[in-house]
PyMOL CGO cylinders between C-alpha atoms (Angstrom):
from pymol import cmd
from pymol.cgo import CYLINDER

trace = [
    CYLINDER, 9.29, 3.01, -17.19, 5.68, 2.00, -16.68, 0.3, 1, 1, 1, 1, 1, 1,
    CYLINDER, 5.68, 2.00, -16.68, 4.84, -0.23, -13.77, 0.3, 1, 1, 1, 1, 1, 1,
    CYLINDER, 4.84, -0.23, -13.77, 3.96, -3.78, -14.68, 0.3, 1, 1, 1, 1, 1, 1,
    CYLINDER, 3.96, -3.78, -14.68, 2.41, -6.63, -12.71, 0.3, 1, 1, 1, 1, 1, 1,
    CYLINDER, 2.41, -6.63, -12.71, 4.82, -8.95, -10.93, 0.3, 1, 1, 1, 1, 1, 1,
    CYLINDER, 4.82, -8.95, -10.93, 5.29, -11.46, -13.71, 0.3, 1, 1, 1, 1, 1, 1,
    CYLINDER, 5.29, -11.46, -13.71, 6.63, -8.91, -16.24, 0.3, 1, 1, 1, 1, 1, 1,
    CYLINDER, 6.63, -8.91, -16.24, 8.01, -6.10, -14.06, 0.3, 1, 1, 1, 1, 1, 1,
    CYLINDER, 8.01, -6.10, -14.06, 11.59, -4.93, -13.84, 0.3, 1, 1, 1, 1, 1, 1,
    CYLINDER, 11.59, -4.93, -13.84, 13.46, -3.91, -10.71, 0.3, 1, 1, 1, 1, 1, 1,
    CYLINDER, 13.46, -3.91, -10.71, 13.16, -0.26, -9.86, 0.3, 1, 1, 1, 1, 1, 1,
    CYLINDER, 13.16, -0.26, -9.86, 14.93, 1.71, -7.18, 0.3, 1, 1, 1, 1, 1, 1,
    CYLINDER, 14.93, 1.71, -7.18, 12.72, 2.24, -4.14, 0.3, 1, 1, 1, 1, 1, 1,
    CYLINDER, 12.72, 2.24, -4.14, 12.99, 5.35, -2.07, 0.3, 1, 1, 1, 1, 1, 1,
    CYLINDER, 12.99, 5.35, -2.07, 10.83, 7.15, 0.39, 0.3, 1, 1, 1, 1, 1, 1,
    CYLINDER, 10.83, 7.15, 0.39, 9.63, 10.38, -1.20, 0.3, 1, 1, 1, 1, 1, 1,
    CYLINDER, 9.63, 10.38, -1.20, 11.24, 13.57, 0.09, 0.3, 1, 1, 1, 1, 1, 1,
    CYLINDER, 11.24, 13.57, 0.09, 8.32, 15.88, -0.59, 0.3, 1, 1, 1, 1, 1, 1,
    CYLINDER, 8.32, 15.88, -0.59, 5.59, 17.10, 1.76, 0.3, 1, 1, 1, 1, 1, 1,
    CYLINDER, 5.59, 17.10, 1.76, 2.37, 15.14, 2.03, 0.3, 1, 1, 1, 1, 1, 1,
    CYLINDER, 2.37, 15.14, 2.03, -0.17, 16.52, -0.42, 0.3, 1, 1, 1, 1, 1, 1,
    CYLINDER, -0.17, 16.52, -0.42, -3.80, 15.59, -0.17, 0.3, 1, 1, 1, 1, 1, 1,
    CYLINDER, -3.80, 15.59, -0.17, -5.41, 15.44, -3.57, 0.3, 1, 1, 1, 1, 1, 1,
    CYLINDER, -5.41, 15.44, -3.57, -8.87, 16.90, -3.91, 0.3, 1, 1, 1, 1, 1, 1,
    CYLINDER, -8.87, 16.90, -3.91, -11.28, 13.99, -3.98, 0.3, 1, 1, 1, 1, 1, 1,
    CYLINDER, -11.28, 13.99, -3.98, -14.62, 14.49, -5.71, 0.3, 1, 1, 1, 1, 1, 1,
    CYLINDER, -14.62, 14.49, -5.71, -16.10, 11.28, -4.29, 0.3, 1, 1, 1, 1, 1, 1,
    CYLINDER, -16.10, 11.28, -4.29, -18.67, 11.46, -1.54, 0.3, 1, 1, 1, 1, 1, 1,
    CYLINDER, -18.67, 11.46, -1.54, -17.43, 10.27, 1.82, 0.3, 1, 1, 1, 1, 1, 1,
    CYLINDER, -17.43, 10.27, 1.82, -20.48, 8.07, 2.28, 0.3, 1, 1, 1, 1, 1, 1,
    CYLINDER, -20.48, 8.07, 2.28, -18.96, 5.28, 0.21, 0.3, 1, 1, 1, 1, 1, 1,
    CYLINDER, -18.96, 5.28, 0.21, -18.65, 1.98, 1.97, 0.3, 1, 1, 1, 1, 1, 1,
    CYLINDER, -18.65, 1.98, 1.97, -15.19, 0.74, 2.89, 0.3, 1, 1, 1, 1, 1, 1,
    CYLINDER, -15.19, 0.74, 2.89, -15.73, -2.40, 0.81, 0.3, 1, 1, 1, 1, 1, 1,
    CYLINDER, -15.73, -2.40, 0.81, -16.36, -0.27, -2.30, 0.3, 1, 1, 1, 1, 1, 1,
    CYLINDER, -16.36, -0.27, -2.30, -13.06, 1.54, -1.79, 0.3, 1, 1, 1, 1, 1, 1,
    CYLINDER, -13.06, 1.54, -1.79, -11.23, -1.75, -1.19, 0.3, 1, 1, 1, 1, 1, 1,
    CYLINDER, -11.23, -1.75, -1.19, -12.72, -3.23, -4.35, 0.3, 1, 1, 1, 1, 1, 1,
    CYLINDER, -12.72, -3.23, -4.35, -11.41, -0.29, -6.37, 0.3, 1, 1, 1, 1, 1, 1,
    CYLINDER, -11.41, -0.29, -6.37, -7.98, -0.59, -4.74, 0.3, 1, 1, 1, 1, 1, 1,
    CYLINDER, -7.98, -0.59, -4.74, -7.93, -4.31, -5.54, 0.3, 1, 1, 1, 1, 1, 1,
    CYLINDER, -7.93, -4.31, -5.54, -8.80, -3.61, -9.20, 0.3, 1, 1, 1, 1, 1, 1,
    CYLINDER, -8.80, -3.61, -9.20, -6.49, -0.63, -9.62, 0.3, 1, 1, 1, 1, 1, 1,
    CYLINDER, -6.49, -0.63, -9.62, -3.97, -0.52, -12.45, 0.3, 1, 1, 1, 1, 1, 1,
    CYLINDER, -3.97, -0.52, -12.45, -1.85, 2.55, -13.19, 0.3, 1, 1, 1, 1, 1, 1,
    CYLINDER, -1.85, 2.55, -13.19, -2.65, 4.41, -16.37, 0.3, 1, 1, 1, 1, 1, 1,
    CYLINDER, -2.65, 4.41, -16.37, -0.64, 3.60, -19.51, 0.3, 1, 1, 1, 1, 1, 1,
    CYLINDER, -0.64, 3.60, -19.51, 1.44, 6.70, -18.76, 0.3, 1, 1, 1, 1, 1, 1,
    CYLINDER, 1.44, 6.70, -18.76, 2.30, 5.41, -15.26, 0.3, 1, 1, 1, 1, 1, 1,
    CYLINDER, 2.30, 5.41, -15.26, -0.12, 7.62, -13.34, 0.3, 1, 1, 1, 1, 1, 1,
    CYLINDER, -0.12, 7.62, -13.34, -0.74, 6.34, -9.80, 0.3, 1, 1, 1, 1, 1, 1,
    CYLINDER, -0.74, 6.34, -9.80, -2.81, 9.32, -8.54, 0.3, 1, 1, 1, 1, 1, 1,
    CYLINDER, -2.81, 9.32, -8.54, -6.09, 7.41, -8.58, 0.3, 1, 1, 1, 1, 1, 1,
    CYLINDER, -6.09, 7.41, -8.58, -4.63, 4.87, -6.14, 0.3, 1, 1, 1, 1, 1, 1,
    CYLINDER, -4.63, 4.87, -6.14, -3.36, 7.73, -4.00, 0.3, 1, 1, 1, 1, 1, 1,
    CYLINDER, -3.36, 7.73, -4.00, -6.88, 9.20, -3.87, 0.3, 1, 1, 1, 1, 1, 1,
    CYLINDER, -6.88, 9.20, -3.87, -8.39, 5.81, -3.01, 0.3, 1, 1, 1, 1, 1, 1,
    CYLINDER, -8.39, 5.81, -3.01, -5.89, 5.33, -0.18, 0.3, 1, 1, 1, 1, 1, 1,
    CYLINDER, -5.89, 5.33, -0.18, -6.57, 8.82, 1.17, 0.3, 1, 1, 1, 1, 1, 1,
    CYLINDER, -6.57, 8.82, 1.17, -10.28, 8.04, 1.12, 0.3, 1, 1, 1, 1, 1, 1,
    CYLINDER, -10.28, 8.04, 1.12, -9.69, 4.74, 2.92, 0.3, 1, 1, 1, 1, 1, 1,
    CYLINDER, -9.69, 4.74, 2.92, -7.56, 6.33, 5.66, 0.3, 1, 1, 1, 1, 1, 1,
    CYLINDER, -7.56, 6.33, 5.66, -10.32, 8.84, 6.42, 0.3, 1, 1, 1, 1, 1, 1,
    CYLINDER, -10.32, 8.84, 6.42, -12.50, 6.02, 7.74, 0.3, 1, 1, 1, 1, 1, 1,
    CYLINDER, -12.50, 6.02, 7.74, -11.98, 3.33, 10.35, 0.3, 1, 1, 1, 1, 1, 1,
    CYLINDER, -11.98, 3.33, 10.35, -9.51, 0.90, 8.83, 0.3, 1, 1, 1, 1, 1, 1,
    CYLINDER, -9.51, 0.90, 8.83, -9.96, -2.69, 9.98, 0.3, 1, 1, 1, 1, 1, 1,
    CYLINDER, -9.96, -2.69, 9.98, -7.93, -5.87, 9.65, 0.3, 1, 1, 1, 1, 1, 1,
    CYLINDER, -7.93, -5.87, 9.65, -10.19, -6.78, 6.70, 0.3, 1, 1, 1, 1, 1, 1,
    CYLINDER, -10.19, -6.78, 6.70, -8.36, -4.05, 4.73, 0.3, 1, 1, 1, 1, 1, 1,
    CYLINDER, -8.36, -4.05, 4.73, -4.90, -5.54, 5.16, 0.3, 1, 1, 1, 1, 1, 1,
    CYLINDER, -4.90, -5.54, 5.16, -5.04, -8.35, 2.56, 0.3, 1, 1, 1, 1, 1, 1,
    CYLINDER, -5.04, -8.35, 2.56, -6.24, -5.88, -0.10, 0.3, 1, 1, 1, 1, 1, 1,
    CYLINDER, -6.24, -5.88, -0.10, -3.51, -3.39, 0.75, 0.3, 1, 1, 1, 1, 1, 1,
    CYLINDER, -3.51, -3.39, 0.75, -0.78, -6.03, 0.79, 0.3, 1, 1, 1, 1, 1, 1,
    CYLINDER, -0.78, -6.03, 0.79, -2.03, -7.43, -2.55, 0.3, 1, 1, 1, 1, 1, 1,
    CYLINDER, -2.03, -7.43, -2.55, -0.98, -4.12, -4.09, 0.3, 1, 1, 1, 1, 1, 1,
    CYLINDER, -0.98, -4.12, -4.09, 2.59, -4.96, -3.05, 0.3, 1, 1, 1, 1, 1, 1,
    CYLINDER, 2.59, -4.96, -3.05, 2.15, -8.50, -4.40, 0.3, 1, 1, 1, 1, 1, 1,
    CYLINDER, 2.15, -8.50, -4.40, 0.97, -7.27, -7.78, 0.3, 1, 1, 1, 1, 1, 1,
    CYLINDER, 0.97, -7.27, -7.78, 3.89, -4.84, -8.12, 0.3, 1, 1, 1, 1, 1, 1,
    CYLINDER, 3.89, -4.84, -8.12, 6.63, -6.41, -5.97, 0.3, 1, 1, 1, 1, 1, 1,
    CYLINDER, 6.63, -6.41, -5.97, 9.58, -4.40, -7.31, 0.3, 1, 1, 1, 1, 1, 1,
    CYLINDER, 9.58, -4.40, -7.31, 7.77, -1.07, -7.54, 0.3, 1, 1, 1, 1, 1, 1,
    CYLINDER, 7.77, -1.07, -7.54, 6.81, 1.73, -5.17, 0.3, 1, 1, 1, 1, 1, 1,
    CYLINDER, 6.81, 1.73, -5.17, 4.01, 3.16, -7.31, 0.3, 1, 1, 1, 1, 1, 1,
    CYLINDER, 4.01, 3.16, -7.31, 5.82, 6.45, -7.91, 0.3, 1, 1, 1, 1, 1, 1,
    CYLINDER, 5.82, 6.45, -7.91, 5.93, 6.87, -4.13, 0.3, 1, 1, 1, 1, 1, 1,
    CYLINDER, 5.93, 6.87, -4.13, 2.23, 6.07, -3.59, 0.3, 1, 1, 1, 1, 1, 1,
    CYLINDER, 2.23, 6.07, -3.59, 2.94, 2.71, -1.93, 0.3, 1, 1, 1, 1, 1, 1,
    CYLINDER, 2.94, 2.71, -1.93, 4.55, 4.58, 0.96, 0.3, 1, 1, 1, 1, 1, 1,
    CYLINDER, 4.55, 4.58, 0.96, 1.01, 5.78, 1.73, 0.3, 1, 1, 1, 1, 1, 1,
    CYLINDER, 1.01, 5.78, 1.73, 0.17, 2.12, 2.41, 0.3, 1, 1, 1, 1, 1, 1,
    CYLINDER, 0.17, 2.12, 2.41, 3.29, 1.64, 4.56, 0.3, 1, 1, 1, 1, 1, 1,
    CYLINDER, 3.29, 1.64, 4.56, 2.72, 4.74, 6.67, 0.3, 1, 1, 1, 1, 1, 1,
    CYLINDER, 2.72, 4.74, 6.67, -1.04, 4.26, 6.82, 0.3, 1, 1, 1, 1, 1, 1,
    CYLINDER, -1.04, 4.26, 6.82, -0.84, 0.68, 8.09, 0.3, 1, 1, 1, 1, 1, 1,
    CYLINDER, -0.84, 0.68, 8.09, 1.97, 1.52, 10.51, 0.3, 1, 1, 1, 1, 1, 1,
    CYLINDER, 1.97, 1.52, 10.51, -0.10, 4.37, 11.96, 0.3, 1, 1, 1, 1, 1, 1,
    CYLINDER, -0.10, 4.37, 11.96, -2.95, 2.04, 12.94, 0.3, 1, 1, 1, 1, 1, 1,
    CYLINDER, -2.95, 2.04, 12.94, -3.23, -0.06, 16.07, 0.3, 1, 1, 1, 1, 1, 1,
    CYLINDER, -3.23, -0.06, 16.07, -3.85, -3.15, 13.93, 0.3, 1, 1, 1, 1, 1, 1,
    CYLINDER, -3.85, -3.15, 13.93, -1.78, -6.30, 14.38, 0.3, 1, 1, 1, 1, 1, 1,
    CYLINDER, -1.78, -6.30, 14.38, -0.62, -6.57, 10.78, 0.3, 1, 1, 1, 1, 1, 1,
    CYLINDER, -0.62, -6.57, 10.78, 2.37, -8.87, 11.15, 0.3, 1, 1, 1, 1, 1, 1,
    CYLINDER, 2.37, -8.87, 11.15, 0.45, -12.08, 10.34, 0.3, 1, 1, 1, 1, 1, 1,
    CYLINDER, 0.45, -12.08, 10.34, -1.26, -10.75, 7.19, 0.3, 1, 1, 1, 1, 1, 1,
    CYLINDER, -1.26, -10.75, 7.19, 2.04, -9.17, 6.08, 0.3, 1, 1, 1, 1, 1, 1,
    CYLINDER, 2.04, -9.17, 6.08, 3.93, -12.45, 6.48, 0.3, 1, 1, 1, 1, 1, 1,
    CYLINDER, 3.93, -12.45, 6.48, 1.16, -14.29, 4.59, 0.3, 1, 1, 1, 1, 1, 1,
    CYLINDER, 1.16, -14.29, 4.59, 1.46, -11.77, 1.77, 0.3, 1, 1, 1, 1, 1, 1,
    CYLINDER, 1.46, -11.77, 1.77, 5.24, -12.16, 1.64, 0.3, 1, 1, 1, 1, 1, 1,
    CYLINDER, 5.24, -12.16, 1.64, 4.89, -15.95, 1.52, 0.3, 1, 1, 1, 1, 1, 1,
    CYLINDER, 4.89, -15.95, 1.52, 2.60, -15.66, -1.53, 0.3, 1, 1, 1, 1, 1, 1,
    CYLINDER, 2.60, -15.66, -1.53, 4.74, -13.07, -3.35, 0.3, 1, 1, 1, 1, 1, 1,
    CYLINDER, 4.74, -13.07, -3.35, 7.84, -11.46, -1.84, 0.3, 1, 1, 1, 1, 1, 1,
    CYLINDER, 7.84, -11.46, -1.84, 7.80, -7.70, -2.38, 0.3, 1, 1, 1, 1, 1, 1,
    CYLINDER, 7.80, -7.70, -2.38, 10.28, -4.94, -1.70, 0.3, 1, 1, 1, 1, 1, 1,
    CYLINDER, 10.28, -4.94, -1.70, 7.84, -2.76, 0.27, 0.3, 1, 1, 1, 1, 1, 1,
    CYLINDER, 7.84, -2.76, 0.27, 6.52, -5.79, 2.18, 0.3, 1, 1, 1, 1, 1, 1,
    CYLINDER, 6.52, -5.79, 2.18, 10.08, -6.65, 3.20, 0.3, 1, 1, 1, 1, 1, 1,
    CYLINDER, 10.08, -6.65, 3.20, 10.70, -3.05, 4.23, 0.3, 1, 1, 1, 1, 1, 1,
    CYLINDER, 10.70, -3.05, 4.23, 7.54, -3.09, 6.38, 0.3, 1, 1, 1, 1, 1, 1,
    CYLINDER, 7.54, -3.09, 6.38, 8.56, -6.36, 8.01, 0.3, 1, 1, 1, 1, 1, 1,
    CYLINDER, 8.56, -6.36, 8.01, 12.06, -5.07, 8.83, 0.3, 1, 1, 1, 1, 1, 1,
    CYLINDER, 12.06, -5.07, 8.83, 10.60, -1.86, 10.27, 0.3, 1, 1, 1, 1, 1, 1,
    CYLINDER, 10.60, -1.86, 10.27, 8.12, -3.88, 12.34, 0.3, 1, 1, 1, 1, 1, 1,
    CYLINDER, 8.12, -3.88, 12.34, 10.82, -6.17, 13.69, 0.3, 1, 1, 1, 1, 1, 1,
    CYLINDER, 10.82, -6.17, 13.69, 13.05, -3.21, 14.59, 0.3, 1, 1, 1, 1, 1, 1,
    CYLINDER, 13.05, -3.21, 14.59, 10.19, -1.54, 16.45, 0.3, 1, 1, 1, 1, 1, 1,
    CYLINDER, 10.19, -1.54, 16.45, 9.52, -4.51, 18.74, 0.3, 1, 1, 1, 1, 1, 1,
    CYLINDER, 9.52, -4.51, 18.74, 10.52, -3.94, 22.34, 0.3, 1, 1, 1, 1, 1, 1,
    CYLINDER, 10.52, -3.94, 22.34, 12.57, -6.82, 23.79, 0.3, 1, 1, 1, 1, 1, 1,
    CYLINDER, 12.57, -6.82, 23.79, 10.72, -8.72, 26.52, 0.3, 1, 1, 1, 1, 1, 1,
    CYLINDER, 10.72, -8.72, 26.52, 12.64, -8.98, 29.83, 0.3, 1, 1, 1, 1, 1, 1,
]
cmd.load_cgo(trace, "trace")
């Protein structure tokens, strides 16, 4: 089934991929500005055949730079646009990438979920809440 935007999508089973991380060869120059990459991520749509590799390459390019809080709304909008999808496993790149930063992403994540609940957004929020250390 091809991925569709939120208003016409169907529920799909989400699972964390069980295959090793593979970095796709990226022919872009690394001198691109972060805002150019974010703009492409924001405009991304999978191919008619359901190919998400371009998004995977854009995310890999983004993670190679210094990711700031300005990136979070764009990344979470991917979840909002495809709330019942995992992008053929590519959305886990967003989950793991954001979780690996030192950014305080709880606020932007909650804002995203209030606009459009999404399966991966909910998963991130549960993981974040479980990781919090109780204050004594």
